VMD Tcl script that draws the C-alpha trace (Angstrom):
set ca {
  {-1.12 0.38 -32.54}
  {-3.04 -1.46 -29.75}
  {-0.95 -0.94 -26.73}
  {-0.08 2.69 -28.42}
  {-3.88 3.10 -27.45}
  {-3.88 1.78 -24.26}
  {-0.34 2.59 -22.79}
  {-2.01 6.51 -23.93}
  {-5.61 5.47 -22.28}
  {-3.33 5.07 -18.88}
  {-1.64 7.93 -19.69}
  {-4.77 9.94 -19.47}
  {-6.29 8.65 -16.86}
  {-3.28 9.18 -14.48}
  {-3.60 12.28 -15.64}
  {-7.05 12.95 -14.62}
  {-6.50 11.49 -11.45}
  {-4.24 13.50 -10.56}
  {-5.80 16.56 -11.92}
  {-8.52 15.61 -10.12}
  {-7.39 14.89 -6.43}
  {-5.67 17.95 -6.49}
  {-8.76 19.66 -7.61}
  {-10.31 18.19 -4.69}
  {-7.58 19.65 -2.38}
  {-7.73 23.38 -3.73}
  {-11.42 23.04 -3.17}
  {-11.36 22.14 0.53}
  {-9.07 24.58 1.58}
  {-10.49 27.59 -0.60}
  {-14.30 27.28 -0.91}
  {-14.11 24.30 2.85}
  {-12.19 25.93 5.64}
  {-12.69 30.03 3.79}
  {-16.57 30.12 4.03}
  {-18.22 26.34 5.22}
  {-15.83 25.87 7.84}
  {-15.47 29.12 8.93}
  {-17.26 29.43 12.40}
  {-15.30 26.48 13.26}
  {-11.99 27.05 12.75}
  {-12.67 31.30 14.44}
  {-11.43 29.77 17.77}
  {-7.72 28.29 16.09}
  {-5.80 31.14 15.65}
  {-2.89 32.10 13.49}
  {-1.00 34.80 13.66}
  {-2.91 36.84 15.28}
  {-6.55 36.19 12.81}
  {-8.76 33.14 13.15}
  {-7.65 29.78 11.10}
  {-10.47 30.35 8.79}
  {-10.00 34.12 7.72}
  {-6.56 33.60 7.36}
  {-7.84 30.27 4.88}
  {-9.93 32.39 3.28}
  {-6.77 35.43 2.18}
  {-4.41 33.72 2.30}
  {-4.79 29.84 2.84}
  {-5.78 29.37 -0.82}
  {-3.67 30.92 -2.53}
  {-0.59 29.55 -0.66}
  {-2.82 25.68 -1.40}
  {-3.16 26.92 -4.86}
  {0.47 27.43 -5.19}
  {2.06 24.16 -3.56}
  {-0.11 22.24 -6.18}
  {1.00 24.52 -9.18}
  {4.54 22.80 -8.31}
  {3.45 19.28 -7.54}
  {1.13 19.34 -9.87}
  {4.75 20.19 -12.77}
  {6.58 17.52 -10.38}
  {4.34 14.97 -10.90}
  {3.46 15.39 -14.92}
  {6.97 15.34 -15.44}
  {7.58 12.15 -13.13}
  {4.61 10.40 -14.90}
  {5.62 11.36 -18.28}
  {8.81 9.58 -17.91}
  {6.59 6.69 -16.94}
  {5.75 6.87 -20.48}
  {7.74 7.58 -22.00}
  {6.58 11.03 -23.31}
  {9.14 13.26 -20.95}
  {10.46 15.98 -22.80}
  {14.09 15.52 -22.46}
}
mol new
graphics top color blue
foreach p $ca { graphics top sphere $p radius 0.5 }
foreach p [lrange $ca 0 end-1] q [lrange $ca 1 end] { graphics top cylinder $p $q radius 0.2 }
display resetview
């Protein structure tokens, strides 16, 4: 019973770590680059507009989509490592 509990705690701790890292990356890209650092990024041009505007309009959405696929991939790997995968 103690081994099962410690394995569950390790799984949950790894899951929370992935979630927190993903949220930090998304917040940095959406709020940080799109709003707070927009004036600093105004000199860099991407697709005819400045990089800060691009992050605010498209970049944060693309980063969010990449993070969804990363999370799914990493959680499948974590499930296999802890023996709770679906297959």
